N, C-alpha and C positions, 0 to 999 in steps of 0.2 A: 700384376698389371704389366702390359706389354707396350713397347714403343716400336714404331715402324723400323723394320730391319735396315732401312737405308739411313736411319738417323742415329744420333748419339744418345747416350744416357743423359737425360735432362738434368741440369744443375740448378736451375732457378725457376721452379714452377710457381713460387710465390714471391716474386721479386718486386711487384708493383707497390710503391709506397702508398700509405693511406692518405686521403685528401687533406686531413688536418690532424692535429695532435690527438692521440687517444691515450687512455690510461696506460701507465707503464706496464701493467701486467700483460697487456695484449702484445706488446712488442719487446717484452723482456728477453734478454739473451738466454736466460735459463730455460724458458719454456718454448718460445717461438723459434729460436735459432736451432733448437734440437730437432724440430720436425721439418721446417721449411727454410731453406737458405733465404736470407733477407738482406738486402743491401741498405745498410743504415746510411752510407754516404749518399746513395741515391735519394733516400728519404730527405736528407738535409738539403740537397740541391733542389729537389722538387718543391720543398716547403720553405725555401729561403724567405720568400715574401708572403707566405700564407700560413705561418705557424700560429694559428689562432686556436684558443681553447674552444671546445664545443659550445660552451655557454655563450661566448661572444658571437659565434656564428649564428646561433639560434636567435639571439637578440637582434642581430643585424638584419636577418631575414624578416623578423616580425616588424622591425621599424620600416623596412622597405614596403611591406604590405600595407601598413597603416598610412604611410605617406601617399601611396597610390590611391587608396580608398578616399582619403581627404581631397585629393586633386579631382577625382571623379565626382565627388559631391559638389565641388565648386563648378564643375562643367555642366552639371545636370540642367540648370535653368537655361544655359546657353544653347544646349542641344534642343531643348524644348522650343526655343524661339527661332530655331534654324528654319530654312526655307523648305523643309521637307513637306509641310502641310500644303504650302502653296503649289508644290509640284504634283499634288494629287494623291498624296499619301495620307494614311491615317496617322494619328499621333505616334511618334516614334516610341517603340517599346524597347527599353534597354534591358538586356540580359547580362548581368555582370557575373562572370564565371571565372573563378581562379583556374589558371592553367595547371596541368598535371606535373610539369617539370620545372617551372620557375615560379618565383614569388610575384610575378607580374600579373596583370589582369587583362582580360579580353572583353571588349564591348561588342555585342552582336546587336545590330539595329534591324528591327523588323520593318521592312519597307513595302508591305502589302498595299496595293492601291485601294483607296477608299471608295466604296460604292457611291457616296454622295458627292464625290469630287466634281467640280464644274470647271468650265474653261477648256481651251484647246491644248493646253500644255500636255506633252506626252508624259505619262506616269513613269516613274523610275522602275526599272525592271526588278522583279522580285528575285533575290539571289537564290539560285538552285544549286544544290550540292548532290552530285551523283557519284556513285562508287561502283566499280565493277565487283560483282560477287567473287570473293576469294575462295580458292579450292580448299576443301577439307580432306584430310587424309583418312583413308579407310584401311584398317588393319588387313594384312594379307595372311591367310591361313593355308597351310599345306600339311601334308603328311609324308613321313618317310616310309620306306618299304616295310619296316617292322611295325608300323602303326603309330609311331610317336608323332606328336603334333609339333608343328613349327609355326610361329607367328612373327610377322614383321610389322613393326609399328613405330610411330614417333610419339613421344610422350611430353605433353606440355609441362608437366610437373618437373621433369628432368631438365627441360629447357630453362625454366625459371630459376631453379636452384643453381645451375651452372652459369647463368647470367650473373647471379649474385656472387658466385665464387670468382668469376672473372673480374667483377668490379672490386672484389676484396683483395685482388692481387694474384690470382691464378693466371699468369700471363706468359708462361713459357711458349715459345714459338719454335716449331720444328725447323731444323736447319735445311731440310729437304724441300718442304712445300708449306706455304702459309695460306690458310683458308681465307679467301677474300670476304666471305660471308661473316666469318668470326671477327675479322678485323673491322668490318662495317658496323656490326652490332656493338662491339667494344667501344667504338668511337661514339655511338649513340649513348651508351651508358655513361661515358665520361662527361657528357654534356648535361647530365641530370642536375637537379637542384643539389648543391653541396650538402645541405642538411640531410637529404635523403641518402646520398652516398655515404655520409658518415654513419648513419643508422645501420645501413646494410653491412658496412665494413665491421663495425663494432660487434654486431650480433653474429654474423657468419663466422668471423674469426674466433669469437668467443666460444661458439658451439663446436666447431670442427677443427680447431687448432691441431689437435693431436690424433686426428682420425685420417685414415687413408681415403682415397677417392671412392673406393668400393663402398665404404661405410656411408659416405655422403650420398651415393646413389641409392643405397638401401633406404636412407631416410626419405628421399624423394619418392621412391616407389611405395612407401608405407604411409603416406599422407593422402588425404582426400583430394578431389579435384579443385582447381582454382575457382573462385577467388579466395575461398576460406582456408584451403589446405588443412582441413581438420586432421589432427594427429591421432594415429592409432596408438595403442599401448607401447608397441615396439618403437614407434617414432618418438614418443615421449621420452623413452629411455636414452635415445641418441641425441636429441636436441630439443628438449621440452621448451615450448614457447616461441620457437623460431617461426612457427606458422604465422604469428602476428606480424613479424617483420616481413615475411614473404608476401602476405596479403597486402600490406601497405606498398611494398615495392612493386608488386604486380599491378596494382591500381594506378599509383601515381606515375610510374614509368611507362604506363600503357603497353605492358608487355604482351597482352593478347593481340593487339594490332601488329606488333613486331613479329609475333609468332605466325599470324596469318600471312603476313607479307612474304615469309620464307617457306611457305608450304611447298612450293615447287622445288626448292633446294632439297628439302627433306624427301620429297617424292623421287628425286633423282638418285639420292642415296639408297632409298628402298628398292628402286628398280634395279640398281646395280647388284645388290645383294640377293635379290629374289632368285636370280638364275644360279648364283654361286652357292647359296646356303645348303640346299639338300645334297648336292654333289660333295661339297666340302665336308659336311658332317659324316656322310657315308664313307668317304675316303679315310677319315680319321678313325672311324670305328673299325674299318677293315684292316688298317695298319696295326692298331693296338690289339686286334683279335680278342675283343672283349667277350667274355663268357658269362652266361647267366642273364637275369633281367637287368635292363639298363637303369642306372639310378636317375637319369634325366629323361623323364617321360614327356616333358614339354620344354621346348626351347624358344625363348622370346628374344628376338634381336631388335635392339633399339639404337638407331644411329642418332648421334647428338652433335650438332654443328658447333656447340660451344665448348666441346671437349678439345684437348690438345690434338693437333693434327697428327694422324697416324698412330693414335694410341687407343687403348681399350681395356676393359676389365670385365670379369664375369662375377655375378653375385647371386646369392640365394636369399630369400626372405624368410624371416622367422615365422614358423607356423605354416609355411607353404612347402610341402615336401614334393620332390620330384620336378620342380620347375627351376630352370636355369635362365637367368637374365644376362644377356651379353650386350654390353653398351660399347659402341665403337665411335671414335671420333672421325672427322672428315678426312678424306684423302683424295688425291687427284683422280683416282679411280677405285672401284671396289677392290679391296685387298684380301685375297684369299689366304695369304700367310698370316695376316692379323686375325682373321676369323678362326683359322686353324689353331693358332696359339691360345686364344681365349677359351675355345671349346676344350682343347686337350688339357688345359690347366685345371679345368673342373674335374676331369677324369684322373689325371696324374696326381693331383694334390692329395686325395685320400690314400692312394696307393703309396705315395712317397712318405706320408706320415707314419705308416706302419713299419717302414724300413729305414728311417732316418738315423737310427742308432748305429747303422753301419758306417756312418760318416765320422765317427769319433776319431779314428786314426788320421784322417785327412784334414781334420779341423785346423791344424797348424798352418795350413796354406792360407787361411783367412788373413793372417798377419801380413802376407805379401801385398795385399790390396788395401792396406790401411790408409794410404794417401789417395786412393782412387774414389771418384764420385760414386761408383757402383756400390761401394760399401755403405754409403748413407742411404741408398735406396733399398738395398737387399741385406737385411740383417735378421737373424744371425747367419752363420755359414750355411746351414741347411737351406735357407731361403735362396741364397745365391746359387747353390748347386741345383736346386729344383728349377730355377729360371734358366740356367745353362742347359739343363736336360730338355726343357720344353723348346728352347731355341733350336737345339740340335735336332729334335724330332721334326720341327716345322721345316727345317732345311732338308731333311731326308725326304720329306714329302715334296718339297720344291723340286728336287732332282727328278721326280717322276713326271713333272710338268716340263722337263727339258731345261730347267733353270740351274744347271750345275755351276756355271760361272757365277751367277748371282749368289748361289749358296756359299760358294768358296769365299767370295768377297765379304759376305756377312760374317762368316766364321772368323776370318782374319780380323775384322773390326771388333768383334766381341772378345776375341782373345786379348787384343790391345786394351780394351776397356776394363779387363779384369775378371771376365767370366772364365776362370781358369780351366775347368774341365770340359769346356764346350767342344773342343776339337776331339778330345778322347771319346766323348759321347757320340759325336758325329761319325767318327770312323768305326767305333765298336758296334754301332747299330747295324752295320752291314752284316755282322755275324747273326744278329737277331733276324734280319730279313731272310737269311739263308736257312734258318731253322723254322720251317713253316708249321711245325707241330706244336710249338709252345706259344703261349700268350705273352704279351708284354709284362703283365703282372708277374709271371713266372720268371721272366728274364731280368727283371729289375734288380733283385739282390745281387746277381752276378755283376751287373753294370756298376752298382755303387761300390761293391767290394774291390773292384778292379782299379779304382783311382790310385795311381802311383804317385806318392808324394814327391819323391826325388825327381822323377821325370817332369812332373808339372812345374816344380820349382825351377829346374834348369831351362825348360822351354820359356817360361815367363821371364826369367832374368835375361835370356837371350833376346827376347822381344824388346826389353827395356834398354838394351845397350844402344 
């Protein structure tokens, strides 16, 4: 997973406290703290006056519903005797409908004029509700020069699941830019019925507590369309039964309306990447000098407004060979470095796995960053080195766009964050660029073997002084 090069390594992706008390297993230090930093002090402050057990919350909501129904039954004869008939209307027809987000009730009165009404009184106008048709997004399909297919699309399943994750505490905000759309939707979610919030928090955290966000997206892409979210066999292995929670959340929170309201925002993201995507993919392929049939025959780009700003990840689905899904969070403008990073990670990852045994000697450097946040995100040492390599590759490509100063600032920041070999990779890749006859796969062993433990240690210690 990649975070915007202008940002820092996130430290609190799951810092939002749950609305009410949940079973200890969900927030136990042993399990929850290991995967996602969680502010227990913030939980105490937020819940100071709201520390109710789930059973009490449910009973409170049920009592509220019963009391409102009782009051409405008392008002029924009064409404029937109101002056609506004298005003030329037929007998009021009451439609008592529970709202989707609160335990209150809404009374809708049909005031259609009666054909048999007499007298000169002007009939009450019949209420009319008009709505402008909202746009629907059409997937965009393109092809690269080598015939590979590219699709750009927004996916309502991904939107719904990341709404649930945001409600469950996935609330990290980029220090560079905060998406106003994400903030608006999160505010809407926080105003939902507390019992619904509690159900989502309990089930989402229970299923995805120890999974990375790529696995969460794999689940979203492996279920059927809303409102049922029918689970495929692979989805059942990741989060069996979560579809029932998502179906209830989707319906009661009216997420489809929310999804339609932001179609233009998704369209803006898609338009920005439509021009960038083919060129960026072909630039990466040309730089890596990939030989032989390409493993990714289909590339699907899915922008998601509810993902962390300036972040993204690439996933592949079980049983679907040759298709790469790249999911990108919102940014102030389409970010070619983010797109490069996620695409190259899908190519570099398998190559890196074949040669990671070459990192045994440099593994002791991992102890230098034991107090850095980067270590909690990238574990073990090989994971950190791979991320540093992909960051260095993306900045070598940025230089080709004339962004040399931007690249240097990013390298300095990553060094300070603990991506130890990132400068070594960044500078040594110049040798690779000069040797046009070899592929990156052929150059990779030399790159990994060349990590100098003493030099990296001295440079890092100098940075920390």
